[in-house]
C-alpha positions in Angstrom: 51.4 15.2 33.4 54.0 14.6 30.8 52.7 15.2 27.2 53.2 12.6 24.4 53.5 13.1 20.4 51.2 10.0 19.4 51.9 11.3 15.3 56.2 11.3 16.1 56.1 8.0 18.4 53.7 6.3 15.0 56.5 8.2 12.4 59.3 6.2 14.5 58.0 2.7 15.7 57.0 2.8 11.7 60.7 3.8 10.6 62.5 1.3 12.8 59.7 -0.6 11.7 58.6 -2.6 14.6 54.9 -3.9 14.9 52.2 -2.8 17.0 52.5 -6.4 18.4 56.0 -5.7 19.5 56.1 -3.0 20.4 53.9 -3.3 22.8 54.8 -6.9 23.9 58.1 -5.1 24.8 56.3 -2.2 26.4 54.9 -4.0 28.4 51.1 -3.0 28.0 48.0 -4.6 25.3 48.0 -4.2 21.5 44.4 -2.3 21.9 46.1 0.2 24.8 48.8 1.2 22.4 46.7 1.7 19.5 44.6 3.7 21.5 47.3 5.9 22.5 48.7 6.0 18.8 45.5 7.0 18.0 44.9 9.4 20.3 41.9 7.9 22.3 44.0 7.7 25.6 46.8 9.9 26.8 50.3 7.4 28.5 51.7 7.9 32.0 54.9 9.2 32.1 56.0 5.9 33.3 54.6 4.0 30.3 55.8 6.9 28.1 59.8 5.6 29.1 58.5 1.9 28.1 57.1 2.7 25.3 60.6 4.8 25.0 62.7 1.2 25.6 60.7 -0.3 23.4 61.9 1.4 20.5 65.5 2.1 21.5 66.0 5.9 21.2 65.4 8.9 23.5 62.0 9.7 25.2 62.7 13.2 24.5 62.2 12.4 20.6 58.2 12.5 21.0 58.0 13.6 24.6 58.6 16.5 27.1 60.3 13.8 29.7 64.1 14.5 29.6 65.6 11.0 30.3 65.9 10.2 34.3 69.5 10.7 36.2 70.2 7.6 38.0 70.9 8.7 42.1 72.6 7.0 45.0 68.7 6.6 46.4 67.8 4.4 42.9 70.5 2.2 44.1 71.0 -1.7 45.6 72.9 -2.1 48.2 75.9 -4.1 47.0 76.3 -1.0 44.7 76.4 1.5 46.5 78.7 -0.5 48.6 81.2 -1.2 45.0 81.3 2.8 44.9 81.8 3.1 48.7 84.6 0.1 48.0 86.1 2.5 45.3 86.1 5.8 47.2 87.4 3.9 50.3 91.6 4.3 51.5 93.4 1.1 51.9 92.6 -0.7 55.1 88.6 0.4 54.3 88.4 -1.8 51.1 90.1 -4.7 53.2 86.5 -4.4 55.2 84.9 -4.0 52.0 86.9 -6.7 50.0 86.0 -9.2 53.3 82.1 -8.0 52.8 82.1 -9.0 48.9 83.7 -12.4 49.1 81.0 -13.2 51.6 78.4 -11.9 50.4 79.0 -13.0 46.7 79.8 -16.7 48.0 76.2 -16.7 49.8 74.4 -15.3 46.4 75.7 -18.4 44.5 74.8 -20.6 47.4 71.7 -20.0 47.7 71.5 -19.7 43.7 72.4 -23.6 43.7 70.4 -24.4 45.9 67.6 -23.3 44.1 69.4 -24.3 41.2 69.7 -27.9 42.7 65.9 -27.5 43.2 64.4 -26.4 39.9 66.6 -29.0 38.2 65.5 -31.6 40.3 61.6 -30.6 39.9 62.2 -30.7 36.1 63.7 -33.5 35.9 61.2 -35.3 38.2 57.8 -34.0 36.3 56.5 -37.0 33.4 55.0 -33.5 31.7 56.7 -31.9 28.8 57.6 -28.5 30.3 59.6 -25.2 29.6 59.4 -21.7 30.4 59.3 -18.8 27.9 60.1 -14.5 28.1 57.7 -12.5 26.7 59.8 -12.6 23.6 58.8 -15.7 23.1 62.4 -16.9 23.8 63.5 -20.4 26.0 64.7 -19.5 29.2 65.0 -23.8 30.3 62.8 -26.7 29.3 62.7 -30.2 31.3 64.3 -33.6 30.0 60.6 -34.4 28.8 60.9 -31.7 26.5 64.4 -32.7 25.5 63.4 -36.5 25.0 59.9 -35.8 23.2 62.5 -33.6 20.1 65.2 -36.8 20.4 68.1 -34.3 22.1 70.8 -34.4 24.5 70.4 -34.7 28.2 72.1 -31.4 28.5 71.0 -29.9 25.2 70.5 -26.2 26.6 66.8 -24.4 25.3 67.6 -20.7 26.3 67.6 -18.1 23.4 65.7 -20.8 21.0 62.2 -19.9 20.4 59.5 -22.7 18.2 61.3 -22.8 14.4 64.3 -24.5 16.6 62.3 -27.4 17.6 58.8 -27.9 16.0 58.2 -28.4 12.0 57.0 -25.2 10.5 53.0 -25.9 11.2 53.3 -26.6 14.7 55.7 -24.2 15.0 53.2 -21.9 14.4 50.1 -23.4 16.3 52.6 -23.3 19.4 53.5 -19.5 19.1 50.3 -18.2 18.2 49.2 -20.2 21.6 52.1 -18.3 23.9 51.2 -14.9 22.6 48.0 -15.7 23.4 48.8 -15.6 27.2 51.7 -13.3 27.2 49.2 -10.5 25.4 45.7 -11.8 27.8 47.3 -12.7 31.0 45.0 -15.1 30.6 45.9 -19.0 31.4 45.2 -21.6 28.6 43.8 -24.5 31.4 43.6 -28.5 30.2 43.1 -27.6 26.6 42.8 -31.1 24.3 45.6 -31.6 21.0 48.0 -33.4 19.7 51.4 -33.0 21.7 53.8 -30.6 19.5 56.6 -32.7 18.5 55.6 -36.0 18.0 53.6 -36.0 14.3 50.0 -36.3 16.1 51.3 -39.4 16.9 50.4 -38.7 20.5 47.4 -36.5 22.5 47.5 -34.9 25.6 46.3 -31.9 27.6 47.8 -28.8 27.2 48.1 -25.8 30.0 49.4 -22.5 29.4 50.2 -19.9 32.1 51.6 -16.6 31.9 54.0 -15.3 35.1 53.9 -12.2 36.5 56.9 -10.3 38.3 56.4 -8.5 41.4 54.8 -5.4 39.7 52.3 -7.1 38.7 53.8 -6.9 34.7 54.1 -10.0 32.8 57.9 -11.4 32.9 57.0 -14.6 30.5 55.0 -18.1 30.6 55.2 -21.6 31.6 53.6 -24.6 29.6 53.1 -28.4 30.1 52.3 -30.9 28.5 50.3 -33.9 30.0 50.3 -36.9 28.0 46.9 -38.6 28.0 47.3 -40.9 25.0 46.2 -43.9 26.3 43.3 -42.0 28.4 42.5 -41.4 25.2 42.4 -43.8 23.2 41.1 -45.6 26.1 38.3 -43.6 25.8 37.8 -44.0 22.1 38.0 -48.4 22.0 35.1 -47.3 25.1 33.5 -45.7 22.9 33.5 -48.4 20.0 32.3 -50.9 22.7 29.5 -49.4 23.3 28.7 -48.2 19.5 28.9 -51.7 18.7 26.8 -53.1 21.0 23.6 -50.9 20.9 21.8 -52.6 19.2 22.6 -55.6 20.6 19.8 -57.9 22.8 22.7 -58.7 24.9 24.1 -57.3 28.5 27.8 -57.7 28.4 29.5 -56.8 31.7 33.3 -55.9 32.4 34.7 -56.3 35.5 37.2 -55.7 37.2 38.1 -58.1 40.3 42.6 -58.2 41.4 43.1 -55.9 43.7 39.3 -55.2 44.2 36.1 -55.9 42.7 35.4 -53.0 39.8 32.5 -53.3 37.3 34.6 -51.3 34.2 31.9 -51.3 31.9 28.4 -52.2 31.4 26.2 -52.2 28.3 23.3 -50.0 27.8 21.1 -52.7 26.7 20.9 -53.8 30.9 18.6 -51.7 31.3 15.7 -53.2 29.2 17.3 -56.5 30.7 17.1 -55.6 34.2 14.7 -52.5 34.4 17.3 -50.7 36.4 19.8 -47.9 35.0 23.1 -49.0 34.2 24.4 -45.9 36.9 23.4 -48.2 39.2 25.6 -51.0 38.6 28.3 -48.4 37.5 28.3 -47.2 41.8 27.0 -49.6 43.1 28.9 -53.8 42.7 27.0 -54.9 44.9 23.1 -53.5 44.1 23.5 -57.2 41.1 24.1 -59.3 43.7 22.0 -57.5 47.1 18.9 -56.5 44.5 18.0 -58.5 41.2 20.0 -62.4 41.8 17.0 -64.3 42.9 17.9 -66.2 46.3 17.8 -69.7 45.7 20.4 -69.2 42.7 22.8 -67.2 45.1 25.0 -69.9 45.9 25.1 -71.1 42.7 26.6 -68.5 41.8 29.2 -67.7 44.9 31.7 -67.0 42.8 30.7 -63.6 41.9 30.4 -62.0 45.9 34.0 -61.8 46.9 37.1 -60.7 45.0 39.0 -63.7 46.1 37.2 -66.7 45.0 36.4 -64.5 41.7 40.5 -64.3 40.9 40.5 -68.0 41.6 37.8 -68.3 39.5 38.8 -66.7 36.8 42.3 -68.4 37.3 40.6 -71.7 36.9 39.0 -71.2 33.7 42.8 -70.3 32.8 44.4 -72.9 33.4 41.9 -75.2 32.1 42.3 -74.2 29.0 38.0 -73.4 28.8 37.5 -70.2 27.4 34.4 -69.7 28.4 31.9 -71.3 30.7 28.4 -71.3 30.8 25.9 -70.7 33.3 21.6 -70.3 34.1 20.0 -68.6 36.9 17.1 -66.5 37.8 16.9 -63.0 37.8 13.9 -60.3 39.5 13.9 -57.6 37.4 12.6 -53.9 38.9 9.7 -54.6 38.2 9.4 -58.0 40.3 9.4 -60.0 37.3 11.8 -63.4 37.4 14.2 -63.8 34.5 15.8 -66.4 33.5 19.4 -65.7 32.3 22.3 -67.6 30.6 25.4 -66.4 30.6 29.0 -67.0 29.2 32.2 -65.9 31.0 36.0 -65.8 30.0 39.4 -63.6 30.7 39.4 -60.3 29.1 42.5 -57.7 28.9 40.2 -54.4 28.5 41.8 -51.3 29.5 44.8 -52.8 29.9 43.8 -54.5 32.8 42.9 -58.1 33.4 38.9 -58.5 33.3 36.3 -61.3 33.8 33.5 -60.6 30.5 30.0 -61.8 30.9 28.5 -61.7 28.3 23.8 -62.0 29.3 20.6 -63.0 27.7 16.9 -63.2 28.6 16.3 -66.5 27.6 13.0 -66.7 29.7 10.7 -66.8 26.6 12.6 -70.2 25.6 13.3 -71.8 29.3 9.0 -71.4 29.8 8.9 -72.6 25.7 11.5 -75.6 26.6 9.7 -76.2 29.6 6.2 -76.5 28.2 7.5 -78.2 25.7 8.2 -80.8 28.3 4.6 -81.2 30.0 2.7 -81.3 27.1 4.8 -84.4 25.9 3.9 -86.2 29.6 0.8 -85.2 28.9 0.4 -86.6 25.7 2.0 -89.6 26.6 -0.4 -90.0 29.5 -3.4 -89.3 27.1 -1.8 -91.3 24.3 -5.2 -93.9 26.4 -7.5 -91.8 25.5 -9.9 -93.2 22.6 -13.0 -93.0 20.4 -15.4 -94.5 23.5 -13.8 -92.6 26.1 -16.2 -90.4 28.5 -13.7 -87.7 28.0 -12.5 -85.3 25.8 -9.1 -82.8 26.3 -7.9 -80.6 24.3 -4.8 -78.5 23.9 -5.4 -74.9 22.1 -2.8 -72.1 21.1 -5.0 -68.0 22.0 -5.9 -67.7 19.0 -8.0 -71.3 19.3 -5.8 -73.1 17.1 -6.0 -76.8 18.3 -2.7 -78.2 19.0 -3.9 -81.3 20.5 -7.5 -83.3 20.4 -7.9 -86.6 21.6 -10.7 -88.0 23.5 -14.5 -89.2 23.1 -15.1 -85.9 20.1 -17.6 -87.6 18.6 -20.2 -89.6 21.1 -19.6 -86.3 23.3 -19.5 -82.9 20.0 -21.4 -84.9 17.3 -18.5 -83.5 15.4 -16.1 -86.0 13.7 -12.6 -85.3 15.2 -10.5 -85.1 12.1 -13.6 -82.2 11.0 -12.7 -80.2 14.8 -9.4 -79.8 13.6 -9.6 -78.4 10.1 -12.1 -76.4 11.5 -11.7 -74.9 15.1 -14.9 -73.0 14.5 -17.2 -76.0 14.1 -18.4 -76.0 17.4 -19.3 -72.3 18.3 -22.0 -73.0 15.2 -23.8 -76.4 17.1 -23.6 -74.2 20.9 -27.0 -73.5 21.7 -27.3 -69.7 21.3 -28.6 -69.1 24.5 -25.2 -70.2 25.8 -22.8 -68.8 22.4 -21.8 -65.5 24.5 -20.7 -67.3 27.9 -19.0 -69.9 25.6 -17.1 -66.8 23.5 -16.0 -65.1 27.4 -14.7 -68.3 29.2 -11.4 -67.0 27.3 -11.3 -63.2 28.6 -11.8 -64.1 32.1 -8.5 -63.0 33.8 -9.2 -66.1 36.3 -8.3 -70.1 35.3 -9.4 -72.7 35.4 -12.7 -72.0 35.4 -15.7 -74.9 34.2 -18.9 -73.7 32.5 -21.6 -76.2 31.3 -23.6 -75.5 27.7 -25.4 -77.4 25.4 -24.3 -78.9 21.9 -26.5 -79.9 19.2 -26.4 -83.6 18.3 -26.9 -84.7 15.3 -30.8 -85.2 15.6 -31.0 -81.6 16.8 -31.5 -82.5 19.6 -29.1 -80.2 22.7 -26.7 -81.9 25.1 -25.5 -80.5 28.3 -21.5 -80.8 28.7 -19.2 -79.5 30.7 -16.1 -78.1 30.0 -12.7 -77.3 31.8 -10.6 -74.7 31.2 -6.7 -73.9 32.3 -4.4 -71.1 30.7 -0.6 -70.4 31.4 0.6 -68.2 29.7 1.1 -70.1 26.1 -1.8 -72.1 25.6 -5.3 -73.0 26.9 -5.7 -76.7 28.3 -9.9 -77.5 28.5 -10.9 -81.1 29.6 -15.2 -81.8 28.0 -17.2 -84.0 30.0 -20.8 -85.2 29.4 -23.1 -83.3 31.9 -25.2 -86.2 33.2 
């Protein structure tokens, strides 16, 4: 086994002011491995000892018992052997050898030219920024996208250049460190997000760097390419901003593309509160909303939502009419089977450079039902305006907290209580009910089945109890009652 004088090697390296990193790089070994050799932890092979001598530019005999290798014919390539034979041949033989060399060179030139054209075409077609470096981190080649980013002429030659020739000092240091990491470790860097070098932080990209290996498995350099992802990153930031803005809103916002095909591009988280389904259901299947949520009787009026051609013409119609939005009301069925009223405004919106229809929905179920109830109460009041103190019935409407909203009819005649006094003191009637009937009357409002009719006794002004009959109705907001004398 060849000897290795680590002290002499280290002394020579330091005299030549070669760092351990540079020596390892030129010898094509890892710096940790070289450090182990210098410290005597491990011993290099004869092949590696010769590589170290080459890295320092000295004879291998300076720190080893190995001798310089002599080149023999066995180690020469066929082409070199032919050149030697050409030199030793006579004139007639040289003519034959000359034709061989000329044809060989023509063939090699044609192959190199074709390969060069192919490589040039590939590099020109690449939209990504691309370059190749050797193990000394000097540029070998780069594509037009690289030249464009630094405002270089199309024919600018990058061969032999380093990062400092193109980048700002800070960017050069960062890029060189990444490249050096790939060269020393042999491990690729894939899809690293960051600012594109040379753009002064104006563009974002996905950076990948891959080591190049020669036929012997040694690292021969690296390739680096950067994909411009500025628009994608910016769109993602816009999407996050939109989500954050809508996070506290109860309104549901949809963004739907309609050309070339229908697709939900965005839906706010509030859709889960209104519809009861996770928003992924809608994002993954555009028709889920139509098939599972829209109330069947309202589908005919919403037919534009269903078909993309209609949807496109619908959007065009809105645009041409000059109407900024259109208001629609319809019903949906949520995941629990509840019917809800939706009020929706819609308008055309460009989002992420895509023409969309924007829908803003609001759950108006409570407001809608209140409106219906108000209308019904108004009609009821109009119908009962004819009731007087001489009537044979009492009609009342109460809130759930037992306050009267409406009280008309023979109040004093049947209950022996002035109407005004009863309106001001709703629990006054309870004080006049017979003690044996009081519990049943109280329980009437906790009953789950309406309408319900109950007979009970009420004390009149002469302390005599009169039997009356009361029928109570209930809806989502109020109690309704009709009281009659029980005769």
